[in-house]
mmCIF file as gemmi writes it, N, C-alpha and C atoms, coordinates in Angstrom:
data_model
loop_
_atom_site.group_PDB
_atom_site.id
_atom_site.type_symbol
_atom_site.label_atom_id
_atom_site.label_alt_id
_atom_site.label_comp_id
_atom_site.label_asym_id
_atom_site.label_entity_id
_atom_site.label_seq_id
_atom_site.pdbx_PDB_ins_code
_atom_site.Cartn_x
_atom_site.Cartn_y
_atom_site.Cartn_z
_atom_site.occupancy
_atom_site.B_iso_or_equiv
_atom_site.pdbx_formal_charge
_atom_site.auth_seq_id
_atom_site.auth_asym_id
_atom_site.pdbx_PDB_model_num
ATOM 1 N N . MET Axp A 1 ? -7.896 9.8 5.135 1 0 ? 1 A 1
ATOM 2 C CA . MET Axp A 1 ? -7.498 9.746 6.513 1 0 ? 1 A 1
ATOM 3 C C . MET Axp A 1 ? -5.589 9.557 6.622 1 0 ? 1 A 1
ATOM 4 N N . LEU Axp A 2 ? -5.173 8.885 5.736 1 0 ? 2 A 1
ATOM 5 C CA . LEU Axp A 2 ? -3.802 8.682 5.682 1 0 ? 2 A 1
ATOM 6 C C . LEU Axp A 2 ? -2.86 10.012 5.466 1 0 ? 2 A 1
ATOM 7 N N . SER Axp A 3 ? -3.783 11.032 4.695 1 0 ? 3 A 1
ATOM 8 C CA . SER Axp A 3 ? -3.085 12.415 4.09 1 0 ? 3 A 1
ATOM 9 C C . SER Axp A 3 ? -3.1 13.241 5.691 1 0 ? 3 A 1
ATOM 10 N N . ARG Axp A 4 ? -4.066 12.757 6.467 1 0 ? 4 A 1
ATOM 11 C CA . ARG Axp A 4 ? -4.354 13.764 7.787 1 0 ? 4 A 1
ATOM 12 C C . ARG Axp A 4 ? -3.247 13.097 8.846 1 0 ? 4 A 1
ATOM 13 N N . LEU Axp A 5 ? -2.967 11.822 8.732 1 0 ? 5 A 1
ATOM 14 C CA . LEU Axp A 5 ? -1.924 11.091 9.488 1 0 ? 5 A 1
ATOM 15 C C . LEU Axp A 5 ? -0.744 11.39 9.189 1 0 ? 5 A 1
ATOM 16 N N . VAL Axp A 6 ? -0.241 11.673 7.698 1 0 ? 6 A 1
ATOM 17 C CA . VAL Axp A 6 ? 1.129 11.665 7.388 1 0 ? 6 A 1
ATOM 18 C C . VAL Axp A 6 ? 1.181 12.865 6.249 1 0 ? 6 A 1
ATOM 19 N N . PRO Axp A 7 ? 0.854 13.786 6.604 1 0 ? 7 A 1
ATOM 20 C CA . PRO Axp A 7 ? 0.999 15.054 5.833 1 0 ? 7 A 1
ATOM 21 C C . PRO Axp A 7 ? 2.337 15.183 5.061 1 0 ? 7 A 1
ATOM 22 N N . LYS Axp A 8 ? 2.006 15.733 3.715 1 0 ? 8 A 1
ATOM 23 C CA . LYS Axp A 8 ? 3.103 16.125 2.477 1 0 ? 8 A 1
ATOM 24 C C . LYS Axp A 8 ? 3.808 17.232 3.179 1 0 ? 8 A 1
ATOM 25 N N . ASP Axp A 9 ? 3.441 17.994 3.947 1 0 ? 9 A 1
ATOM 26 C CA . ASP Axp A 9 ? 4.006 19.347 3.773 1 0 ? 9 A 1
ATOM 27 C C . ASP Axp A 9 ? 4.635 19.688 5.251 1 0 ? 9 A 1
ATOM 28 N N . ILE Axp A 10 ? 5.239 18.232 5.746 1 0 ? 10 A 1
ATOM 29 C CA . ILE Axp A 10 ? 6.239 18.464 6.917 1 0 ? 10 A 1
ATOM 30 C C . ILE Axp A 10 ? 7.483 17.689 6.408 1 0 ? 10 A 1
ATOM 31 N N . GLU Axp A 11 ? 8.547 18.28 7.336 1 0 ? 11 A 1
ATOM 32 C CA . GLU Axp A 11 ? 9.887 17.659 7.153 1 0 ? 11 A 1
ATOM 33 C C . GLU Axp A 11 ? 10.097 16.085 7.42 1 0 ? 11 A 1
ATOM 34 N N . TYR Axp A 12 ? 10.357 15.335 6.566 1 0 ? 12 A 1
ATOM 35 C CA . TYR Axp A 12 ? 10.765 13.994 6.771 1 0 ? 12 A 1
ATOM 36 C C . TYR Axp A 12 ? 12.186 13.642 6.535 1 0 ? 12 A 1
ATOM 37 N N . ALA Axp A 13 ? 12.969 12.876 7.378 1 0 ? 13 A 1
ATOM 38 C CA . ALA Axp A 13 ? 14.22 12.685 7.203 1 0 ? 13 A 1
ATOM 39 C C . ALA Axp A 13 ? 14.785 12.07 5.947 1 0 ? 13 A 1
ATOM 40 N N . HIS Axp A 14 ? 13.676 11.375 5.11 1 0 ? 14 A 1
ATOM 41 C CA . HIS Axp A 14 ? 14.102 10.753 3.864 1 0 ? 14 A 1
ATOM 42 C C . HIS Axp A 14 ? 14.267 11.789 2.876 1 0 ? 14 A 1
ATOM 43 N N . ASP Axp A 15 ? 13.674 12.84 3.026 1 0 ? 15 A 1
ATOM 44 C CA . ASP Axp A 15 ? 13.559 13.824 2.007 1 0 ? 15 A 1
ATOM 45 C C . ASP Axp A 15 ? 14.734 14.377 2.032 1 0 ? 15 A 1
ATOM 46 N N . ASN Axp A 16 ? 15.539 14.481 3.247 1 0 ? 16 A 1
ATOM 47 C CA . ASN Axp A 16 ? 16.599 15.408 3.611 1 0 ? 16 A 1
ATOM 48 C C . ASN Axp A 16 ? 17.787 14.511 2.996 1 0 ? 16 A 1
ATOM 49 N N . THR Axp A 17 ? 17.604 13.299 3.146 1 0 ? 17 A 1
ATOM 50 C CA . THR Axp A 17 ? 18.807 12.12 2.473 1 0 ? 17 A 1
ATOM 51 C C . THR Axp A 17 ? 18.461 12.023 1.22 1 0 ? 17 A 1
ATOM 52 N N . TRP Axp A 18 ? 17.444 11.89 0.568 1 0 ? 18 A 1
ATOM 53 C CA . TRP Axp A 18 ? 17.555 11.589 -0.939 1 0 ? 18 A 1
ATOM 54 C C . TRP Axp A 18 ? 16.961 12.595 -1.503 1 0 ? 18 A 1
ATOM 55 N N . HIS Axp A 19 ? 16.383 13.832 -1.161 1 0 ? 19 A 1
ATOM 56 C CA . HIS Axp A 19 ? 15.882 15.028 -1.803 1 0 ? 19 A 1
ATOM 57 C C . HIS Axp A 19 ? 14.853 14.558 -3.349 1 0 ? 19 A 1
ATOM 58 N N . ASP Axp A 20 ? 14.069 13.505 -2.629 1 0 ? 20 A 1
ATOM 59 C CA . ASP Axp A 20 ? 13.119 13.136 -3.818 1 0 ? 20 A 1
ATOM 60 C C . ASP Axp A 20 ? 11.406 13.58 -3.755 1 0 ? 20 A 1
ATOM 61 N N . GLY Axp A 21 ? 11.15 14.116 -2.41 1 0 ? 21 A 1
ATOM 62 C CA . GLY Axp A 21 ? 10.043 14.499 -1.855 1 0 ? 21 A 1
ATOM 63 C C . GLY Axp A 21 ? 9.076 13.429 -1.513 1 0 ? 21 A 1
ATOM 64 N N . ASN Axp A 22 ? 9.448 12.237 -1.307 1 0 ? 22 A 1
ATOM 65 C CA . ASN Axp A 22 ? 8.311 11.188 -1.186 1 0 ? 22 A 1
ATOM 66 C C . ASN Axp A 22 ? 8.46 10.308 -0.071 1 0 ? 22 A 1
ATOM 67 N N . GLY Axp A 23 ? 8.92 10.98 1.408 1 0 ? 23 A 1
ATOM 68 C CA . GLY Axp A 23 ? 9.53 10.673 2.514 1 0 ? 23 A 1
ATOM 69 C C . GLY Axp A 23 ? 8.096 10.15 2.786 1 0 ? 23 A 1
ATOM 70 N N . HIS Axp A 24 ? 6.657 11.279 2.657 1 0 ? 24 A 1
ATOM 71 C CA . HIS Axp A 24 ? 5.252 10.62 3.225 1 0 ? 24 A 1
ATOM 72 C C . HIS Axp A 24 ? 5.194 9.389 2.507 1 0 ? 24 A 1
ATOM 73 N N . SER Axp A 25 ? 5.087 9.173 1.305 1 0 ? 25 A 1
ATOM 74 C CA . SER Axp A 25 ? 4.838 8.034 0.557 1 0 ? 25 A 1
ATOM 75 C C . SER Axp A 25 ? 5.28 6.763 1.513 1 0 ? 25 A 1
ATOM 76 N N . HIS Axp A 26 ? 6.677 6.752 1.848 1 0 ? 26 A 1
ATOM 77 C CA . HIS Axp A 26 ? 7.073 5.835 2.461 1 0 ? 26 A 1
ATOM 78 C C . HIS Axp A 26 ? 6.582 5.436 4.143 1 0 ? 26 A 1
ATOM 79 N N . VAL Axp A 27 ? 5.881 6.782 4.508 1 0 ? 27 A 1
ATOM 80 C CA . VAL Axp A 27 ? 5.315 6.41 5.763 1 0 ? 27 A 1
ATOM 81 C C . VAL Axp A 27 ? 3.907 5.872 5.905 1 0 ? 27 A 1
ATOM 82 N N . LYS Axp A 28 ? 3.327 6.163 4.593 1 0 ? 28 A 1
ATOM 83 C CA . LYS Axp A 28 ? 2.078 5.737 4.57 1 0 ? 28 A 1
ATOM 84 C C . LYS Axp A 28 ? 1.91 4.236 3.996 1 0 ? 28 A 1
ATOM 85 N N . ALA Axp A 29 ? 2.968 3.926 3.116 1 0 ? 29 A 1
ATOM 86 C CA . ALA Axp A 29 ? 3.455 2.409 2.801 1 0 ? 29 A 1
ATOM 87 C C . ALA Axp A 29 ? 3.467 1.515 4.046 1 0 ? 29 A 1
ATOM 88 N N . SER Axp A 30 ? 4.271 2.03 5.03 1 0 ? 30 A 1
ATOM 89 C CA . SER Axp A 30 ? 4.585 1.672 6.264 1 0 ? 30 A 1
ATOM 90 C C . SER Axp A 30 ? 3.331 1.21 7.22 1 0 ? 30 A 1
ATOM 91 N N . LEU Axp A 31 ? 2.427 2.188 7.302 1 0 ? 31 A 1
ATOM 92 C CA . LEU Axp A 31 ? 1.144 1.916 7.705 1 0 ? 31 A 1
ATOM 93 C C . LEU Axp A 31 ? 0.351 0.978 7.181 1 0 ? 31 A 1
ATOM 94 N N . ILE Axp A 32 ? 0.347 0.764 5.803 1 0 ? 32 A 1
ATOM 95 C CA . ILE Axp A 32 ? -0.718 0.014 5.027 1 0 ? 32 A 1
ATOM 96 C C . ILE Axp A 32 ? -0.19 -1.515 5.189 1 0 ? 32 A 1
ATOM 97 N N . GLY Axp A 33 ? 1.39 -1.696 4.74 1 0 ? 33 A 1
ATOM 98 C CA . GLY Axp A 33 ? 1.717 -2.783 4.919 1 0 ? 33 A 1
ATOM 99 C C . GLY Axp A 33 ? 1.892 -3.516 3.34 1 0 ? 33 A 1
ATOM 100 N N . PRO Axp A 34 ? 2.686 -4.231 2.953 1 0 ? 34 A 1
ATOM 101 C CA . PRO Axp A 34 ? 2.999 -5.052 1.676 1 0 ? 34 A 1
ATOM 102 C C . PRO Axp A 34 ? 2.241 -5.913 1.324 1 0 ? 34 A 1
ATOM 103 N N . SER Axp A 35 ? 1.437 -6.29 2.115 1 0 ? 35 A 1
ATOM 104 C CA . SER Axp A 35 ? 0.623 -7.705 1.641 1 0 ? 35 A 1
ATOM 105 C C . SER Axp A 35 ? -0.764 -7.733 2.24 1 0 ? 35 A 1
ATOM 106 N N . LEU Axp A 36 ? -1.115 -8.791 1.531 1 0 ? 36 A 1
ATOM 107 C CA . LEU Axp A 36 ? -2.555 -9.007 2.063 1 0 ? 36 A 1
ATOM 108 C C . LEU Axp A 36 ? -2.963 -10.345 1.825 1 0 ? 36 A 1
ATOM 109 N N . ALA Axp A 37 ? -3.395 -11.201 2.976 1 0 ? 37 A 1
ATOM 110 C CA . ALA Axp A 37 ? -3.948 -12.454 2.645 1 0 ? 37 A 1
ATOM 111 C C . ALA Axp A 37 ? -5.38 -12.741 2.518 1 0 ? 37 A 1
ATOM 112 N N . ILE Axp A 38 ? -6.5 -13.383 1.742 1 0 ? 38 A 1
ATOM 113 C CA . ILE Axp A 38 ? -7.594 -13.36 1.408 1 0 ? 38 A 1
ATOM 114 C C . ILE Axp A 38 ? -7.695 -14.692 1.369 1 0 ? 38 A 1
ATOM 115 N N . PRO Axp A 39 ? -8.456 -15.654 1.889 1 0 ? 39 A 1
ATOM 116 C CA . PRO Axp A 39 ? -8.763 -16.901 2.061 1 0 ? 39 A 1
ATOM 117 C C . PRO Axp A 39 ? -9.878 -17.101 0.699 1 0 ? 39 A 1
ATOM 118 N N . PHE Axp A 40 ? -9.603 -18.46 0.236 1 0 ? 40 A 1
ATOM 119 C CA . PHE Axp A 40 ? -10.612 -18.958 -0.809 1 0 ? 40 A 1
ATOM 120 C C . PHE Axp A 40 ? -11.455 -19.955 -0.267 1 0 ? 40 A 1
ATOM 121 N N . ILE Axp A 41 ? -12.608 -19.992 -0.47 1 0 ? 41 A 1
ATOM 122 C CA . ILE Axp A 41 ? -13.746 -21.363 -0.122 1 0 ? 41 A 1
ATOM 123 C C . ILE Axp A 41 ? -14.347 -21.57 -1.376 1 0 ? 41 A 1
ATOM 124 N N . GLU Axp A 42 ? -14.151 -22.819 -1.442 1 0 ? 42 A 1
ATOM 125 C CA . GLU Axp A 42 ? -14.609 -23.447 -2.897 1 0 ? 42 A 1
ATOM 126 C C . GLU Axp A 42 ? -14.54 -22.256 -4.11 1 0 ? 42 A 1
ATOM 127 N N . GLY Axp A 43 ? -13.445 -21.871 -4.203 1 0 ? 43 A 1
ATOM 128 C CA . GLY Axp A 43 ? -12.905 -21.098 -5.537 1 0 ? 43 A 1
ATOM 129 C C . GLY Axp A 43 ? -13.346 -19.835 -5.759 1 0 ? 43 A 1
ATOM 130 N N . HIS Axp A 44 ? -13.805 -19.223 -4.242 1 0 ? 44 A 1
ATOM 131 C CA . HIS Axp A 44 ? -14.219 -17.817 -4.503 1 0 ? 44 A 1
ATOM 132 C C . HIS Axp A 44 ? -13.515 -17.158 -3.442 1 0 ? 44 A 1
ATOM 133 N N . LEU Axp A 45 ? -13.267 -15.987 -3.423 1 0 ? 45 A 1
ATOM 134 C CA . LEU Axp A 45 ? -12.834 -14.887 -2.658 1 0 ? 45 A 1
ATOM 135 C C . LEU Axp A 45 ? -13.745 -14.817 -1.277 1 0 ? 45 A 1
ATOM 136 N N . THR Axp A 46 ? -13.256 -15.027 -0.014 1 0 ? 46 A 1
ATOM 137 C CA . THR Axp A 46 ? -14.289 -14.416 0.936 1 0 ? 46 A 1
ATOM 138 C C . THR Axp A 46 ? -14.235 -13.378 1.239 1 0 ? 46 A 1
ATOM 139 N N . LEU Axp A 47 ? -14.819 -12.414 0.491 1 0 ? 47 A 1
ATOM 140 C CA . LEU Axp A 47 ? -14.686 -11.304 0.979 1 0 ? 47 A 1
ATOM 141 C C . LEU Axp A 47 ? -16.178 -10.4 1.354 1 0 ? 47 A 1
ATOM 142 N N . GLY Axp A 48 ? -16.405 -9.983 2.374 1 0 ? 48 A 1
ATOM 143 C CA . GLY Axp A 48 ? -17.905 -9.531 2.887 1 0 ? 48 A 1
ATOM 144 C C . GLY Axp A 48 ? -18.162 -8.702 1.769 1 0 ? 48 A 1
ATOM 145 N N . THR Axp A 49 ? -19.861 -8.302 1.931 1 0 ? 49 A 1
ATOM 146 C CA . THR Axp A 49 ? -20.543 -7.592 1.128 1 0 ? 49 A 1
ATOM 147 C C . THR Axp A 49 ? -19.96 -6.266 0.483 1 0 ? 49 A 1
ATOM 148 N N . TRP Axp A 50 ? -19.409 -5.618 1.268 1 0 ? 50 A 1
ATOM 149 C CA . TRP Axp A 50 ? -18.82 -4.077 0.831 1 0 ? 50 A 1
ATOM 150 C C . TRP Axp A 50 ? -17.137 -3.944 0.696 1 0 ? 50 A 1
ATOM 151 N N . GLN Axp A 51 ? -16.602 -5.266 0.78 1 0 ? 51 A 1
ATOM 152 C CA . GLN Axp A 51 ? -15.096 -5.475 0.615 1 0 ? 51 A 1
ATOM 153 C C . GLN Axp A 51 ? -14.815 -5.517 -0.777 1 0 ? 51 A 1
ATOM 154 N N . GLN Axp A 52 ? -13.742 -5.076 -1.019 1 0 ? 52 A 1
ATOM 155 C CA . GLN Axp A 52 ? -13.084 -5.154 -2.165 1 0 ? 52 A 1
ATOM 156 C C . GLN Axp A 52 ? -11.623 -4.893 -2.167 1 0 ? 52 A 1
ATOM 157 N N . ILE Axp A 53 ? -10.831 -5.822 -3.177 1 0 ? 53 A 1
ATOM 158 C CA . ILE Axp A 53 ? -9.273 -5.397 -3.271 1 0 ? 53 A 1
ATOM 159 C C . ILE Axp A 53 ? -8.956 -4.445 -4.051 1 0 ? 53 A 1
ATOM 160 N N . VAL Axp A 54 ? -8.272 -3.629 -3.457 1 0 ? 54 A 1
ATOM 161 C CA . VAL Axp A 54 ? -7.65 -2.158 -4.007 1 0 ? 54 A 1
ATOM 162 C C . VAL Axp A 54 ? -6.08 -2.38 -4.097 1 0 ? 54 A 1
ATOM 163 N N . LEU Axp A 55 ? -5.491 -1.437 -5.167 1 0 ? 55 A 1
ATOM 164 C CA . LEU Axp A 55 ? -4.164 -1.011 -4.758 1 0 ? 55 A 1
ATOM 165 C C . LEU Axp A 55 ? -4.236 0.598 -4.859 1 0 ? 55 A 1
ATOM 166 N N . VAL Axp A 56 ? -3.527 0.604 -3.927 1 0 ? 56 A 1
ATOM 167 C CA . VAL Axp A 56 ? -3.292 2.235 -3.415 1 0 ? 56 A 1
ATOM 168 C C . VAL Axp A 56 ? -1.568 2.353 -3.883 1 0 ? 56 A 1
ATOM 169 N N . GLU Axp A 57 ? -1.579 3.538 -4.682 1 0 ? 57 A 1
ATOM 170 C CA . GLU Axp A 57 ? -0.36 4.018 -5.234 1 0 ? 57 A 1
ATOM 171 C C . GLU Axp A 57 ? -0.119 5.439 -4.33 1 0 ? 57 A 1
ATOM 172 N N . MET Axp A 58 ? 0.946 5.484 -3.635 1 0 ? 58 A 1
ATOM 173 C CA . MET Axp A 58 ? 1.283 6.588 -2.713 1 0 ? 58 A 1
ATOM 174 C C . MET Axp A 58 ? 2.478 7.285 -3.272 1 0 ? 58 A 1
ATOM 175 N N . ASP Axp A 59 ? 3.006 6.975 -4.036 1 0 ? 59 A 1
ATOM 176 C CA . ASP Axp A 59 ? 4.449 7.462 -4.432 1 0 ? 59 A 1
ATOM 177 C C . ASP Axp A 59 ? 3.982 8.973 -5.215 1 0 ? 59 A 1
ATOM 178 N N . THR Axp A 60 ? 4.986 9.766 -5.266 1 0 ? 60 A 1
ATOM 179 C CA . THR Axp A 60 ? 4.789 11.048 -6.098 1 0 ? 60 A 1
ATOM 180 C C . THR Axp A 60 ? 5.06 11.306 -7.581 1 0 ? 60 A 1
ATOM 181 N N . ARG Axp A 61 ? 5.092 9.947 -8.199 1 0 ? 61 A 1
ATOM 182 C CA . ARG Axp A 61 ? 5.729 9.624 -9.574 1 0 ? 61 A 1
ATOM 183 C C . ARG Axp A 61 ? 5.078 8.373 -10.06 1 0 ? 61 A 1
ATOM 184 N N . PRO Axp A 62 ? 4.678 8.203 -11.245 1 0 ? 62 A 1
ATOM 185 C CA . PRO Axp A 62 ? 4.434 6.944 -11.877 1 0 ? 62 A 1
ATOM 186 C C . PRO Axp A 62 ? 5.79 5.777 -11.558 1 0 ? 62 A 1
ATOM 187 N N . ARG Axp A 63 ? 5.358 4.725 -11.46 1 0 ? 63 A 1
ATOM 188 C CA . ARG Axp A 63 ? 6.379 3.655 -11.193 1 0 ? 63 A 1
ATOM 189 C C . ARG Axp A 63 ? 5.623 2.376 -12.09 1 0 ? 63 A 1
ATOM 190 N N . GLU Axp A 64 ? 6.486 1.426 -12.231 1 0 ? 64 A 1
ATOM 191 C CA . GLU Axp A 64 ? 6.356 -0.211 -12.67 1 0 ? 64 A 1
ATOM 192 C C . GLU Axp A 64 ? 6.113 -0.712 -11.3 1 0 ? 64 A 1
ATOM 193 N N . ARG Axp A 65 ? 5.068 -1.405 -11.469 1 0 ? 65 A 1
ATOM 194 C CA . ARG Axp A 65 ? 4.738 -2.187 -10.322 1 0 ? 65 A 1
ATOM 195 C C . ARG Axp A 65 ? 4.526 -3.782 -10.479 1 0 ? 65 A 1
ATOM 196 N N . LYS Axp A 66 ? 4.565 -4.559 -9.893 1 0 ? 66 A 1
ATOM 197 C CA . LYS Axp A 66 ? 4.194 -6.003 -9.945 1 0 ? 66 A 1
ATOM 198 C C . LYS Axp A 66 ? 3.493 -6.716 -8.575 1 0 ? 66 A 1
ATOM 199 N N . ILE Axp A 67 ? 2.385 -7.388 -9.404 1 0 ? 67 A 1
ATOM 200 C CA . ILE Axp A 67 ? 1.375 -8.005 -8.328 1 0 ? 67 A 1
ATOM 201 C C . ILE Axp A 67 ? 1.774 -9.603 -8.469 1 0 ? 67 A 1
ATOM 202 N N . ILE Axp A 68 ? 2.221 -9.935 -7.236 1 0 ? 68 A 1
ATOM 203 C CA . ILE Axp A 68 ? 2.416 -11.317 -6.956 1 0 ? 68 A 1
ATOM 204 C C . ILE Axp A 68 ? 1.459 -12.335 -6.327 1 0 ? 68 A 1
ATOM 205 N N . LEU Axp A 69 ? 0.702 -12.957 -6.895 1 0 ? 69 A 1
ATOM 206 C CA . LEU Axp A 69 ? -0.261 -13.688 -6.186 1 0 ? 69 A 1
ATOM 207 C C . LEU Axp A 69 ? 0.308 -15.08 -5.915 1 0 ? 69 A 1
ATOM 208 N N . GLN Axp A 70 ? 0.09 -15.787 -5.013 1 0 ? 70 A 1
ATOM 209 C CA . GLN Axp A 70 ? 0.639 -16.851 -4.342 1 0 ? 70 A 1
ATOM 210 C C . GLN Axp A 70 ? -0.461 -17.766 -3.732 1 0 ? 70 A 1
ATOM 211 N N . VAL Axp A 71 ? -0.716 -18.876 -4.096 1 0 ? 71 A 1
ATOM 212 C CA . VAL Axp A 71 ? -2.099 -19.876 -3.424 1 0 ? 71 A 1
ATOM 213 C C . VAL Axp A 71 ? -0.775 -20.777 -2.673 1 0 ? 71 A 1
ATOM 214 N N . ILE Axp A 72 ? -1.625 -20.931 -1.504 1 0 ? 72 A 1
ATOM 215 C CA . ILE Axp A 72 ? -0.994 -21.783 -0.434 1 0 ? 72 A 1
ATOM 216 C C . ILE Axp A 72 ? -2.033 -22.752 0.114 1 0 ? 72 A 1
ATOM 217 N N . GLY Axp A 73 ? -1.934 -24.177 -0.052 1 0 ? 73 A 1
ATOM 218 C CA . GLY Axp A 73 ? -3.096 -24.71 0.712 1 0 ? 73 A 1
ATOM 219 C C . GLY Axp A 73 ? -3.226 -25.903 -0.278 1 0 ? 73 A 1
ATOM 220 N N . GLU Axp A 74 ? -4.503 -26.426 0.077 1 0 ? 74 A 1
ATOM 221 C CA . GLU Axp A 74 ? -4.94 -27.554 -0.952 1 0 ? 74 A 1
ATOM 222 C C . GLU Axp A 74 ? -5.59 -26.954 -2.281 1 0 ? 74 A 1
């Protein structure tokens, strides 16, 4: 779905500026967003039957990433 919405083979201003070929990656990342909030109930994630947490890498080359977990509340 993201590849249909944000194809690699069109011109992006980012690519014209930085010449790194990953303008489409930035657009996809802006659509998905940088964070996720999932409530816990009695120490368990409240995910639906078919839900799961996934990391989606959209860049054109490998990069080191950090995952930050923040617990808020009681």
